[in-house]
MARLUM-526637 format. One line per field, with one value per residue (C-alpha): residue number from 0; x, z, y. Coordinates in steps of 0.2 Angstrom, whole numbers. Example, Ala and Ser with C-alpha at 12.3 -4.5 7.8 and 13.67 -1.06 7.14 Angstrom:
BEGIN
seq: (0:1) $
X: (62:68) $
Z: (39:36) $
Y: (-22:-5) $
% end
This chain:
BEGIN
seq: (0:1:2:3:4:5:6:7:8:9:10:11:12:13:14:15:16:17:18:19:20:21:22:23:24:25:26:27:28:29:30:31:32:33:34:35:36:37:38:39:40:41:42:43:44:45:46:47:48:49:50:51:52:53:54:55:56:57:58:59:60:61:62:63:64:65:66:67:68:69:70:71:72:73:74:75:76:77:78:79:80:81:82:83:84:85:86:87:88:89:90:91:92:93:94:95:96:97:98:99:100:101:102:103:104:105:106:107:108:109:110:111:112:113:114:115:116:117:118:119:120:121:122:123:124:125:126:127:128:129:130:131:132:133:134:135:136:137:138:139:140:141:142:143:144:145:146:147:148:149:150:151:152:153:154:155:156:157:158:159:160:161:162:163:164:165:166:167:168:169:170:171:172:173:174:175:176:177:178:179:180:181:182:183:184:185:186:187:188:189:190:191:192:193:194:195:196:197:198:199:200:201:202:203:204:205:206:207:208:209:210:211:212:213:214:215:216:217:218:219:220:221:222:223:224:225:226:227:228:229:230:231:232:233:234:235:236:237:238:239:240:241:242:243:244:245:246:247:248:249:250:251:252:253:254:255:256:257:258:259:260:261:262:263:264:265:266:267:268:269:270:271:272:273:274:275:276:277:278:279:280:281:282:283:284:285:286:287:288:289:290:291:292:293:294:295:296:297:298:299:300:301:302:303:304:305:306:307:308:309:310:311:312:313:314:315:316:317:318:319:320:321:322:323:324:325:326:327:328:329:330:331:332:333:334:335:336:337:338:339:340:341:342:343:344:345:346:347:348:349:350:351:352:353:354:355:356:357:358:359:360:361:362:363:364:365:366:367:368:369:370:371:372:373:374:375:376:377:378:379:380:381:382:383:384:385:386:387:388:389:390:391:392:393:394:395:396:397:398:399:400:401:402:403:404:405:406:407:408:409:410:411:412:413:414:415:416:417:418:419:420:421:422:423:424:425:426:427:428:429:430:431:432:433:434:435:436:437:438:439:440:441:442:443:444:445:446:447:448:449:450:451:452:453:454:455:456:457:458:459:460:461:462:463:464:465:466:467:468:469:470:471:472:473:474:475:476:477:478:479:480:481:482:483:484:485:486:487:488:489:490:491:492:493:494:495:496:497:498:499:500:501:502:503:504:505:506:507:508:509:510:511:512:513:514:515:516:517:518:519:520:521:522:523:524:525:526:527:528:529:530:531:532:533:534:535:536:537:538:539:540:541:542:543:544:545:546:547:548:549:550:551:552:553:554:555:556:557:558:559:560:561:562:563:564:565:566:567:568:569:570:571:572:573:574:575:576:577:578:579:580:581:582:583:584:585:586:587:588:589:590:591:592:593:594:595:596:597:598:599:600:601:602:603:604:605:606:607:608:609:610:611:612:613:614:615:616:617:618:619:620:621:622:623:624:625:626:627:628:629:630:631:632:633:634:635:636:637:638:639:640:641:642:643:644:645:646:647:648:649:650:651:652:653:654:655:656:657:658:659:660:661:662:663:664:665:666:667:668:669:670:671:672:673:674:675:676:677:678:679:680:681:682:683:684:685:686:687:688:689:690:691:692:693:694:695:696:697:698:699:700:701:702:703:704:705:706:707:708:709:710:711:712:713:714:715:716:717:718:719:720:721:722:723:724:725:726:727:728:729:730:731:732:733:734:735:736:737:738:739:740:741:742:743:744:745:746:747:748:749:750:751:752:753:754:755:756:757:758:759:760:761:762:763:764:765:766:767:768:769:770:771:772:773:774:775:776:777:778:779:780:781:782:783:784:785:786:787:788:789:790:791:792:793:794:795:796:797:798:799:800:801:802:803:804:805:806:807:808:809:810:811:812:813:814:815:816:817:818:819:820:821:822:823:824:825:826:827:828:829:830:831:832:833:834:835:836:837:838:839:840:841:842:843:844:845:846:847:848:849:850:851:852:853:854:855:856:857:858:859:860:861:862:863:864:865:866:867:868:869:870) $
X: (-70:-79:-80:-72:-70:-52:-40:-35:-17:-18:-19:-20:-31:-27:-42:-47:-47:-29:-24:-10:2:13:30:43:55:60:47:40:22:18:3:0:-10:-13:-25:-43:-57:-71:-86:-97:-108:-99:-110:-98:-81:-74:-79:-67:-51:-39:-24:-8:3:20:35:52:58:45:35:22:5:-11:-28:-43:-59:-65:-84:-94:-113:-113:-100:-84:-66:-53:-36:-20:-7:11:18:25:31:13:10:-6:-12:4:15:8:2:-5:-24:-27:-38:-30:-32:-39:-22:-16:-32:-29:-11:-16:-30:-17:-8:8:23:34:51:64:75:62:57:39:31:13:5:-12:-21:-37:-46:-42:-55:-62:-72:-88:-85:-77:-93:-104:-95:-92:-109:-102:-113:-112:-102:-111:-119:-130:-145:-151:-165:-152:-140:-154:-160:-142:-140:-157:-152:-137:-148:-158:-154:-149:-139:-124:-126:-125:-110:-101:-104:-98:-82:-79:-81:-71:-57:-49:-64:-58:-40:-46:-56:-41:-28:-16:-9:5:12:7:7:26:30:17:23:41:37:25:37:51:40:34:52:54:38:45:60:51:35:44:56:42:31:43:41:24:29:20:28:35:22:9:20:18:-1:-1:9:-4:-22:-20:-11:-25:-39:-31:-31:-50:-52:-37:-34:-15:-7:11:10:14:3:8:20:28:40:32:15:22:31:15:5:19:19:0:1:14:2:-11:0:-1:13:23:18:32:34:33:32:15:7:-6:-17:-27:-20:-32:-32:-32:-19:-24:-14:-12:-8:-25:-43:-48:-44:-45:-48:-37:-44:-37:-32:-27:-42:-45:-63:-67:-81:-79:-68:-51:-44:-26:-22:-11:7:15:8:15:22:7:-5:4:4:-15:-18:-7:-15:-33:-28:-19:-35:-45:-33:-34:-53:-55:-42:-52:-68:-60:-54:-72:-80:-67:-70:-89:-87:-75:-62:-47:-41:-35:-18:-15:-13:2:16:31:42:30:30:49:52:39:46:64:59:49:65:74:61:62:81:80:68:80:96:93:92:108:117:107:102:85:77:60:46:41:26:22:33:52:51:67:76:71:75:93:95:90:101:117:114:113:126:139:127:130:130:146:139:123:133:145:130:123:139:141:123:124:140:133:116:124:137:125:112:124:136:125:107:108:124:120:131:126:107:102:109:100:83:79:87:98:86:99:86:79:97:102:86:89:108:104:91:103:118:108:101:118:128:114:115:101:106:125:126:110:106:88:78:61:54:39:30:13:8:-8:-19:-27:-45:-57:-61:-71:-61:-65:-74:-76:-58:-61:-64:-47:-38:-47:-35:-19:-29:-33:-15:-11:-25:-20:-2:-6:-17:-5:10:0:-9:8:17:3:2:21:20:5:13:25:11:-2:-16:-26:-27:-44:-40:-58:-58:-41:-49:-62:-48:-38:-54:-57:-39:-39:-57:-54:-37:-44:-53:-38:-25:-16:-13:-14:-6:2:10:29:41:55:43:33:48:55:38:38:56:55:41:25:10:-5:-12:-11:7:1:-9:7:15:1:3:21:17:3:16:27:13:7:23:39:34:41:58:61:59:78:81:90:81:98:96:79:85:99:87:76:91:98:81:81:95:83:74:89:96:82:92:103:89:90:103:93:77:84:89:72:60:64:46:47:63:55:41:53:64:50:41:57:61:44:42:59:59:40:32:26:8:13:25:13:0:14:19:2:-1:15:10:-7:1:12:-3:-12:4:5:-13:-14:3:5:18:14:24:25:25:35:34:45:53:46:31:14:20:22:33:39:52:62:64:66:79:74:56:52:41:27:28:14:7:9:5:1:-1:-7:-4:-19:-38:-45:-55:-56:-39:-29:-38:-27:-11:-18:-21:-4:5:-4:0:18:21:11:7:-4:-19:-25:-9:-7:-24:-20:-3:-11:-25:-11:-1:-16:-20:-2:-2:-17:-11:6:-4:-14:-31:-46:-57:-69:-61:-72:-66:-76:-69:-51:-53:-60:-47:-32:-38:-27:-12:-12:5:13:28:23:8:13:11:16:24:9:-10:-16:-15:-18:-22:-18:-32:-27:-22:-39:-48:-62:-67:-78:-89:-74:-63:-76:-78:-59:-58:-71:-63:-46:-54:-62:-46:-36:-51:-49:-31:-36:-28:-37:-39:-40:-44:-38:-40:-54:-61:-80:-83:-75:-85:-101:-97:-95:-112:-120:-113:-115:-97:-99:-107:-89:-79:-86:-87:-76:-62:-61:-50:-47:-28:-14:-9:-26:-27:-9:-14:-30:-20:-7:-20:-30:-14:-10:-28:-27:-11:-19:-34:-23:-13:-29:-25:-41:-59:-65:-59:-69:-58:-62:-67:-56:-40:-30:-19:-6:7:22:19:36:39:52:66:60:72:67:48:51:59:44:30:33:15:20:22:32:24) $
Z: (130:120:101:96:80:83:96:99:106:109:125:143:145:163:171:155:154:150:134:131:118:109:105:93:108:110:121:129:133:139:148:141:151:138:127:126:120:110:113:98:94:81:66:51:47:44:62:70:60:61:49:50:34:37:26:33:21:27:43:36:43:33:40:30:31:19:18:15:14:31:42:43:45:52:43:49:35:38:21:7:-4:-10:-26:-25:-40:-46:-31:-19:-3:5:4:-9:-10:-12:-28:-29:-29:-14:-5:-9:-3:13:16:13:29:20:19:4:8:-4:1:-4:13:19:35:41:55:62:77:83:99:107:100:110:98:105:101:85:79:85:74:59:59:54:46:46:35:19:21:8:14:7:-3:-10:-15:-23:-32:-38:-44:-53:-62:-70:-76:-89:-107:-121:-136:-128:-113:-124:-133:-117:-111:-127:-127:-109:-112:-129:-126:-143:-152:-144:-149:-167:-167:-162:-172:-183:-196:-201:-183:-175:-188:-191:-172:-169:-183:-178:-159:-163:-174:-161:-147:-158:-160:-141:-139:-149:-137:-121:-125:-128:-113:-101:-108:-101:-83:-83:-87:-103:-120:-126:-140:-126:-122:-140:-138:-122:-131:-146:-139:-124:-134:-147:-134:-124:-139:-138:-120:-112:-107:-107:-123:-120:-110:-118:-113:-114:-104:-88:-78:-61:-68:-77:-62:-51:-64:-65:-46:-45:-59:-49:-34:-45:-54:-48:-37:-42:-60:-72:-90:-103:-122:-129:-136:-149:-136:-123:-106:-95:-76:-62:-52:-36:-31:-12:-11:-19:-14:-32:-47:-66:-80:-95:-109:-125:-134:-118:-117:-100:-93:-76:-66:-49:-43:-51:-57:-62:-75:-67:-72:-83:-92:-108:-109:-120:-106:-93:-104:-107:-88:-85:-99:-92:-75:-84:-93:-78:-68:-83:-84:-65:-65:-78:-68:-53:-63:-70:-53:-46:-61:-59:-41:-44:-33:-43:-27:-19:-27:-14:-1:-11:-6:-17:-4:-3:-22:-24:-10:-18:-36:-30:-20:-36:-46:-35:-40:-58:-57:-49:-61:-76:-68:-73:-91:-89:-83:-93:-79:-72:-55:-48:-48:-30:-24:-7:6:5:-13:-17:-4:-11:-28:-24:-15:-31:-41:-31:-31:-50:-54:-58:-73:-80:-100:-105:-121:-113:-100:-114:-124:-109:-104:-122:-122:-105:-109:-126:-119:-104:-114:-127:-115:-103:-115:-130:-126:-109:-112:-109:-123:-136:-131:-138:-155:-157:-166:-158:-145:-153:-153:-145:-138:-156:-163:-150:-154:-172:-170:-157:-169:-184:-175:-166:-183:-191:-178:-172:-154:-149:-158:-156:-139:-130:-128:-123:-137:-138:-149:-161:-162:-171:-184:-184:-170:-158:-160:-147:-133:-117:-101:-88:-75:-64:-59:-53:-35:-35:-41:-34:-19:-31:-43:-31:-28:-46:-51:-38:-43:-62:-58:-47:-59:-74:-67:-59:-76:-85:-72:-74:-92:-93:-82:-96:-109:-98:-100:-86:-82:-77:-65:-65:-84:-84:-73:-86:-100:-90:-88:-106:-110:-98:-102:-121:-119:-109:-124:-135:-124:-119:-100:-89:-96:-88:-93:-96:-89:-102:-117:-111:-109:-126:-134:-126:-130:-148:-151:-148:-148:-145:-142:-161:-159:-151:-167:-177:-164:-166:-185:-183:-170:-181:-195:-184:-177:-195:-204:-194:-179:-184:-188:-170:-165:-164:-152:-136:-120:-113:-124:-118:-100:-103:-109:-94:-82:-90:-89:-70:-68:-65:-52:-42:-43:-32:-18:-20:-14:4:11:6:11:29:30:24:34:45:43:24:26:37:25:11:20:27:10:1:13:14:-5:-8:7:6:-10:-21:-15:3:2:-5:9:22:15:14:32:38:29:37:54:52:48:64:74:67:70:87:93:84:89:103:110:120:110:114:106:92:97:89:82:87:80:92:88:95:109:105:87:88:101:101:105:122:134:141:161:170:154:145:127:121:103:98:80:75:77:94:92:100:93:99:116:127:119:120:139:143:132:139:157:152:145:159:175:180:188:197:206:209:217:228:233:238:249:257:261:267:279:285:287:298:309:311:316:328:320:325:310:302:288:274:258:262:280:274:260:273:286:274:265:276:273:254:252:264:255:260:249:231:217:199:190:178:180:163:149:131:120:101:92:74:69:75:59:69:86:90:106:115:111:119:134:137:134:147:160:157:159:176:182:179:187:203:205:199:182:168:151:135:117:102:83:84:67:63:63:80:87:80:89:105:103:100:115:128:130:135:151:156:148:145:128:133:135:116:106:88:90:102:104:109:122:129:129:139:151:154:156:168:178:178:184:198:204:203:213:226:228:230:215:206:212:207:202:186:171:158:141:131:126:111:100:91:81:74:81:85:104:112:121:136:148:142:143:161:165:157:166:182:180:164:168:158:159) $
Y: (163:176:179:195:205:212:217:235:239:258:267:261:246:241:233:225:205:200:191:179:185:172:180:173:172:153:144:160:164:181:187:204:217:230:219:225:214:221:209:205:190:180:177:175:168:186:191:180:184:198:197:206:206:213:216:217:231:244:246:258:252:253:249:245:236:223:225:210:206:198:207:217:211:222:219:228:228:234:233:245:231:227:237:247:257:266:261:274:266:281:284:272:256:240:231:213:205:215:210:192:193:201:188:174:179:177:189:185:193:199:185:172:167:168:172:171:182:177:185:176:170:154:142:128:116:122:141:137:127:142:154:144:134:116:104:85:73:68:51:43:33:17:25:38:23:14:29:33:15:15:31:22:8:18:12:24:24:33:21:6:12:17:-1:-8:2:-3:-22:-21:-8:-12:-3:14:10:7:23:33:23:33:21:33:35:19:5:4:3:-10:-21:-20:-23:-37:-47:-44:-50:-65:-70:-70:-80:-95:-100:-94:-103:-119:-117:-112:-126:-138:-131:-137:-155:-154:-155:-138:-136:-132:-117:-111:-113:-103:-90:-89:-90:-78:-65:-65:-64:-51:-39:-38:-37:-29:-11:-11:-6:-13:-29:-45:-60:-78:-89:-83:-93:-92:-96:-111:-117:-116:-125:-139:-140:-142:-155:-165:-166:-175:-188:-206:-212:-227:-228:-232:-227:-241:-242:-241:-257:-260:-269:-259:-260:-269:-269:-257:-249:-240:-225:-226:-207:-202:-205:-203:-214:-212:-225:-224:-234:-239:-223:-215:-203:-198:-202:-195:-205:-198:-213:-212:-229:-229:-243:-257:-259:-246:-231:-223:-206:-201:-208:-197:-182:-183:-184:-169:-160:-163:-157:-142:-137:-139:-127:-115:-115:-113:-99:-90:-92:-85:-70:-68:-68:-56:-44:-45:-41:-27:-35:-27:-19:-36:-33:-20:-34:-40:-28:-26:-35:-49:-51:-49:-62:-74:-72:-75:-90:-97:-93:-106:-119:-114:-116:-133:-140:-136:-141:-159:-154:-145:-161:-173:-183:-189:-185:-189:-176:-171:-160:-152:-146:-149:-155:-144:-154:-171:-165:-161:-177:-186:-174:-177:-196:-196:-184:-198:-201:-184:-183:-174:-169:-162:-152:-145:-139:-131:-122:-115:-109:-101:-92:-85:-80:-72:-62:-56:-51:-43:-34:-30:-30:-22:-12:7:12:0:-2:15:11:-5:-4:-20:-32:-46:-61:-72:-85:-88:-89:-102:-112:-112:-116:-130:-137:-137:-144:-157:-163:-163:-172:-183:-178:-190:-205:-204:-195:-199:-180:-177:-168:-160:-173:-172:-156:-157:-145:-135:-129:-140:-144:-137:-148:-145:-146:-159:-149:-164:-161:-143:-147:-156:-141:-126:-124:-123:-112:-98:-94:-95:-83:-70:-71:-70:-55:-46:-48:-43:-28:-22:-23:-14:0:3:4:15:28:32:35:43:31:22:3:-3:-17:-24:-24:-32:-46:-49:-49:-62:-72:-72:-77:-92:-98:-98:-106:-120:-126:-126:-134:-118:-117:-101:-86:-70:-54:-56:-43:-46:-47:-32:-21:-26:-22:-5:-2:-6:6:-3:8:-2:-20:-22:-27:-43:-47:-47:-58:-70:-70:-75:-89:-95:-97:-107:-118:-122:-124:-124:-134:-151:-143:-140:-158:-161:-146:-151:-148:-142:-126:-122:-125:-113:-100:-102:-101:-85:-77:-80:-68:-53:-62:-68:-50:-45:-52:-37:-26:-34:-22:-7:-14:-17:1:7:-4:-19:-25:-26:-35:-48:-50:-52:-65:-75:-76:-81:-95:-101:-102:-110:-122:-127:-124:-110:-110:-112:-99:-86:-90:-89:-72:-65:-71:-63:-47:-47:-50:-35:-24:-31:-27:-10:-6:-14:-6:11:23:35:50:66:82:98:116:121:137:153:143:136:119:104:89:73:77:61:66:85:89:108:104:111:103:114:116:108:100:83:83:65:59:42:39:28:26:22:6:-11:-17:-3:3:-7:-1:17:16:8:20:35:29:26:44:52:42:28:37:22:18:37:37:22:30:46:38:27:43:52:38:38:57:57:43:52:68:58:63:54:50:37:28:34:43:59:60:58:71:83:80:81:97:107:96:95:103:90:83:65:65:59:71:73:88:91:96:94:80:86:72:75:66:72:54:47:43:35:29:15:11:2:17:28:17:17:36:39:27:36:53:48:40:56:67:56:63:81:80:88:80:91:83:93:91:79:75:77:58:57:71:64:48:58:65:49:40:53:56:74:69:64:77:95:102:116:103:100:112:115:114:109:127:133:120:125:143:139:129:142:156:145:142:161:166:153:160:178:171:163:178:189:199:194:198:181:164:164:161:175:168:181:173:180:169:180:171:179:197:205:208:217:208:198:207:224:219:214:231:240:231:221:214:205:187:174:156) $
% end
């Protein structure tokens, strides 16, 4: 193949090397005799391009040369629709706009359609690289990386300020804060969300098995700390149902088995009770303070509710501190990308399964009965067994209170707050949860629900803030397994919520800084009896909807919560737990509605559907932490499956184009005679090499088996012809050469396999080894292999591994169409040589690719020139 400047179409050029002209007739390749080649050494990019710009409204041709400092390019333009200095196209230079339009190779027609016309040589990768002088991909050395890192370590005033603003994003918010525009929205949204914090904090606090007041602590401290470190301006930190449930599940695992609740006495409980289910024990001494000494000794007999509460609290604070430490380590290591491994179907299935556990944990409060607390796999099953055993003990007043609350909450949320006709008219959602908490507290106090009807109530809520206390870090090894899953879920949910809201206001969320913010929230909270926090979907949407502008809205929420904790806490002591349970169950509606996504998910992706179902079932049937691990495991397996067994297909040519598509998808795609075009849609490396080989053999032929069949047929042929020979491969080939066309010898209907490598992002040593073996196997049965669209990284790997000792560099092409044209041209030349029409069997290097050039009707062409051959 030679490098030429342009092609000329005038006069008689018989005797010149023939080119291949691609016409817009469907599936036709025409070997054109009257194409002359002007040989010229290719030095610059413009030397190898000839463009034809054609307008259907006028066929006037204008030839011009674009002179550059390095060489000339001949461009033929057939167009009168391009404006050229006053509209006259004759004898005038093209302006810059017209020149750019011609070089774009696009023809914008009056009907709005576009057409491009390109004429160029057929490029093998070697010839293409010779003309365009490629370089290598940029790769930084270790010294360059260290030098770059060192340059970032210099200290200056600007550098320090930039670091300070990155660690404390609120400084940047305050610097740009507009009091007139932002303050009113932040106050309204902050107070609105603060009102939601009160009932949700108390309700979700119950999910952990701790008194509701600890939910208020978890609503106050994390929100305040996040104001200083967070990058999201609209998320509402605090209690979250799934996080609270996971903490409660973890706490249940560490509670002593067989301990009964007794009334506290003035005397210290003495003795030792060994928990057979744990290898560790605790000593509870006198005032119920928890002391860890490495061997956990449980007090014999019964324990007071306060003692059990203190044990749970110690474990909860240990979990919170370790969760913060995990977030801190992830933030410092810049592991904010880990959430990409938690796909939307996985998170959706997990949260729906967790919602089942949340519902189960609250149903006992709805009916006013007691059930045992279970942990581990199948705890949901054991809980419902207990529930149905104790259902005859249902408290009618409690269930009546629950039903009334459920109906009111659902109706207000569904028909007022979420009504598309009413919602735009509301300045803020109706705080129905707070209203129900207030009404429930007042009614319970007036009618004495606890004393008269034995309705379970919240009980004493202390005033003030808890005094700081160092978490018991000796418990960290016991809770690390549960905490890892909790930390990942909190991070994934919170960052996802922040990113969703940030898109509406065009600001960015820094995932690594968010990790540091969550770390600060949890570590500080662990000193103040506040358990692990997370962003809340419902509160965050309300904060954004009501008009919140920045994190300052969280400060106003904290002011309202502080007022409740300091003054109003004791007034909620008569609140029935059934009211809080009803609030939680109604809040689960959004999570359970995710079940409605399954039919659509099935239609979109069967694999995503499987991930959703498996994660949901594992979470619901086993446990929340086991469900998350199972879901992640299944998701990774699907990735491995997709990588190990990617899609592969045969390609065909789309009529009137140089485009090749999957023949099983596009019915009009035409298979090229004597050629198989194979596409493997993944990188070729150790995981996928076996599937690559088997897929290639399935789509083409198995060359090993074909070679065996050919040799067996040759031996049989020689025996039937009574030919004497020595049984060696050389002798067999020599004796059979005169009988190659014998129908008894197996053969295939193609002589070339073109492998489309456009999807190969990389190739490793095993991929090279497999590719070499495949090429040699096809060579053994006289089938050529062409590779097309190889990326630079793949070609570099070819050079390093000596791949071109097996496959010539001329067998690499820049596109599928180039390889097809080369194949067709070689076939035509071989036919000419066989018929004696060519003086030599050498394949000329000059092959022209012309796309979109109008040709006469194929039938008329055949009449004009019998020597024109359609391939």
